C-alpha positions, 0 to 999 in steps of 0.5 A: 499499499502507499503509505497515507500520511494525511497527517491532521486528517481526523474526519468521519470516524478515521481517528488518530491512532497509537497516542499516549495520553494527553492530559489530567482529567477533571474533577467530576461532580457524579450524580449517578455511577458511571465507572466501567465500559460503555460502546457504541457505533458512531453514525457517520455518513462513511463506514461507522467506527465502533467506539469503547469508553472507559470511564474510571470513577473515586469517590473523592477525586476525578473522573477519568475517561478513555478512548478505543476505536479497534478499527483504527487500532486506537486504545486507551487515548485520554479524554482531556476531561470527563465531568458528570453535571447532574444526569450528563456526561460530558467528554472533551478531547484537545487533541481530537478536537472532541466534545461529546455530551450525553444524557443518561438513561434512567436505568443507567445503561445507556447515554445518548449524546452528540459526538461534535468534532472539527465542525461536524456532529454525529449521534452517538449512543453508548451501551453499558459494558463492553461489545460482544467478541468479534467473529473471526473475519472470513476469509475463504480465499485463503489457501488450505491444506493440503495444497497441490503444489511445492512449497519451499522456505528460502533465504537470499542476498541482496550483495549491495545492502548487505543483508539476507531476505527471506521467503517462500518459493511455490513450484507447481507440480511435475518436473518443470522448468516452469516461467515465474514471478516474483511478487513485490509488496507496497509501502510500509513494512510488509510480510511475504503474504502482504498481510493487512486487516485479516487479509493474505493478498500475496498469499491468494495470489501465489496460490492462484498462479502456482496452480495456474502453473507458475513458480512463484516467489514472495518475500518479508521486506527488509527488517520484517519477519525473518528478513535482515536489513533496516526498514526505517531507514530504507526508501523506494530505492532500497525496495528496488534493490531487493526486488532485483536481488529477488529477481536475480535468485529465482532465476538459478533456482531448479525448476524455474525457466530463467528467461521467463522470470517476470516481476508483479507488484502491488502499489509501491510494488508496482512502480517499482516493478516498473522501475526494474524494467528500465535497470539492467537486466530487466524482468522478462514481464511485469505486471503492476497492480495499482502502481503510479505513474504520477509523481510522488507529490502529486500522488499523495495530493490526489490521494488525500483529496479522494479519501477525504471525498469518500469520507464525505468531507464538505468542499471548503474543508477539504479544500483548507486541508489541500491547501496545507498539504500543499505548504507542507510538501512544499517546505519538504521539498525547498528545505532539505535538511530536517530540523529547519524543515520540522520548524516550518512545518510544525506552525502549519499543522497548528494553524490547521489543527488547533488544540493538538499538543506541539510534540504530536505535531513534531512527531508528524513533521518528523514522520513527513520528512522521514528517508522514505518519504522525501524519496517518494515525494520527489519520485517521477516514473516517467524517464524511467517508463521511457526505458521499459521494453518488457510487456506490461500489465497495469490493472487498478480499480475504480474505487482506489482512493489511494492510488487514483486510477485514472491519472496514474494508468494515463500516465503509465500508457504516456511513459511506455509509448514513449519507450516505443512499447508496443505490448502494453495492456492497461485496464481499470477495473471496475467497482475494486479497490486498492486492494482489488477487493469488490468495494462500496467506498473504496476507503481503507476502513473498509477493507477488513470488512470485506470477506473477498481478499482478491477480486476472482475476476482480477486474478483470472485477468493477471493468470490469463496475461501471464499465461499468454506472455509466458509462452513467448 
């Protein structure tokens, strides 16, 4: 996946995660005991999140409250203040810009009120107690043993980086040799299955392709799982070097046709597959799944706009956030040293997010000046695309809000045409999101709610195209 650095985005239940307690709770004058757990669903227009509020009372002391948002992996986020006024509870969060005012029912089992956040408000009814434990997600496409192919755990080196990568190689039944592909994951620390929200897209893709007669290598990112190396300081160029090492390794394996080894990349991995096509010893064929064709800056701005629109944010608010994002990206691109860049970014973030602690804004700015972010922001695939001669299949879903299908597929098409590459297939797949699931909104918060891991029609398109090109 392309990392989503939307900074101050807190809209329609997309609450910021992983934050520590913010302030000392206020003293309360309570009318009825509220201690315990409360749960409810915030009635936002898109993907309503479940909220859990924990309240602690003392006979003579502060009323404390903390928030969990399971779908956003938020746990123990302290409210700035919590107060009981007669039969009403009032919760405030300076960080989130939240005020929740609710009335306690006569039986003390329900709080009914409104959640106000950054100029928006939605109904929220909290019931006493914790919600029922979630049922394990249904993932019907996950492969189930016994498998009709061989599976090997392998390790290979990136000689430039000096580290070893670990992965799984699946080989069809029979003698071979077989055409083969390397799977390249998207951004962020990804394991070999590209695991996300209970899904294992690369496990499903590898299973499908191996059953169709392809050897498939998938591997843990550097610094993830069983792979060595350091993830935190790596850039797209480093992940490209890892993918090239995987390609070289796969060509040497018994049972693999060395001249028929290709790359399949998803999201940032799709871009990496295309970049590899312009490098020495390119792949025999390339499949780019939601890969980037425009510059990193253009992609990030469009990503923000598409997510905000799909979340239901009004045009004026989205426009303000876009202007702030543009200013932040300009600071990053014109200020090469991090300390002065962060010093310029924090006031911009503070203006867009009044009430948020400066330490939190500094952390946001530091994330946006990481080696990966700086490199990605300045990345323009066009020069590399103009050198790619290998056959290319580029796919994207019409509901992808992370990598907009229209501008990116068109940029890939234009770049490959500049190379004189005539074996190019570009296709938008109707109704599919960034993970190639059949989706409703396309928002990331929806990924885990969908049982489908990878659209069967998308799998078939990939398999059919590969079958045609692997025979050449």
